C-alpha positions as a Python dict, from the first residue, in 0.01 Angstrom:
ca = {
    (1, 'X'): (0, 0, 0),
    (2, 'X'): (303, 177, -133),
    (3, 'X'): (518, 459, -4),
    (4, 'X'): (498, 798, -181),
    (5, 'X'): (808, 884, -387),
    (6, 'X'): (880, 1196, -191),
    (7, 'X'): (898, 989, 140),
    (8, 'X'): (1148, 733, 6),
    (9, 'X'): (1514, 764, 107),
    (10, 'X'): (1727, 740, -196),
    (11, 'X'): (2055, 639, -52),
    (12, 'X'): (1923, 438, 237),
    (13, 'X'): (2081, 479, 582),
    (14, 'X'): (2395, 681, 537),
    (15, 'X'): (2515, 653, 894),
    (16, 'X'): (2645, 337, 1054),
    (17, 'X'): (2375, 144, 1240),
    (18, 'X'): (2432, -27, 1580),
    (19, 'X'): (2185, -307, 1526),
    (20, 'X'): (2229, -575, 1257),
    (21, 'X'): (1955, -796, 1103),
    (22, 'X'): (1981, -1167, 1165),
    (23, 'X'): (2118, -1222, 807),
    (24, 'X'): (2374, -947, 852),
    (25, 'X'): (2492, -1108, 1181),
    (26, 'X'): (2521, -1447, 1013),
    (27, 'X'): (2729, -1292, 728),
    (28, 'X'): (2958, -1129, 977),
    (29, 'X'): (3010, -1452, 1176),
    (30, 'X'): (3088, -1635, 838),
    (31, 'X'): (3362, -1382, 768),
    (32, 'X'): (3510, -1429, 1124),
    (33, 'X'): (3475, -1814, 1077),
    (34, 'X'): (3235, -1843, 1385),
    (35, 'X'): (2938, -1977, 1194),
    (36, 'X'): (2891, -2354, 1114),
    (37, 'X'): (2640, -2452, 849),
    (38, 'X'): (2334, -2621, 1004),
    (39, 'X'): (2341, -2413, 1320),
    (40, 'X'): (2016, -2262, 1456),
    (41, 'X'): (1979, -1894, 1340),
    (42, 'X'): (1807, -1817, 1673),
    (43, 'X'): (1995, -1696, 1977),
    (44, 'X'): (2285, -1554, 1789),
    (45, 'X'): (2560, -1384, 1992),
    (46, 'X'): (2603, -1007, 1964),
    (47, 'X'): (2813, -906, 1676),
    (48, 'X'): (3030, -590, 1699),
    (49, 'X'): (2965, -319, 1444),
    (50, 'X'): (3271, -115, 1352),
    (51, 'X'): (3215, 242, 1264),
    (52, 'X'): (3401, 358, 952),
    (53, 'X'): (3553, 709, 1025),
    (54, 'X'): (3693, 902, 730),
    (55, 'X'): (3965, 1159, 796),
    (56, 'X'): (3897, 1503, 652),
    (57, 'X'): (4147, 1601, 382),
    (58, 'X'): (4333, 1925, 455),
    (59, 'X'): (4261, 2206, 225),
    (60, 'X'): (4549, 2236, -20),
    (61, 'X'): (4396, 2541, -181),
    (62, 'X'): (4457, 2760, 122),
    (63, 'X'): (4819, 2640, 132),
    (64, 'X'): (4862, 2719, -230),
    (65, 'X'): (4712, 3078, -197),
    (66, 'X'): (4940, 3150, 92),
    (67, 'X'): (5249, 3038, -108),
    (68, 'X'): (5141, 3260, -387),
    (69, 'X'): (5089, 3559, -158),
    (70, 'X'): (5434, 3522, -18),
    (71, 'X'): (5589, 3511, -358),
    (72, 'X'): (5411, 3810, -498),
    (73, 'X'): (5578, 4154, -446),
    (74, 'X'): (5417, 4382, -184),
    (75, 'X'): (5201, 4661, -334),
    (76, 'X'): (5228, 5005, -185),
}
């Protein structure tokens, strides 16, 4: 049985997940040099998931508008 096109998520999960699949945990452990080839994939230790936080950029447009208003002569 297939999923209707309107129900599919195009981007996948856009937020960070706090649960990793077994394969993802093994990949993380390989990156941290904690995985030895030949080990059992069962009973893996918990793996920390770091959230990526992006800082919001300050709006430069408002600063440019304020500077332009200060330079313009006052109208009466």
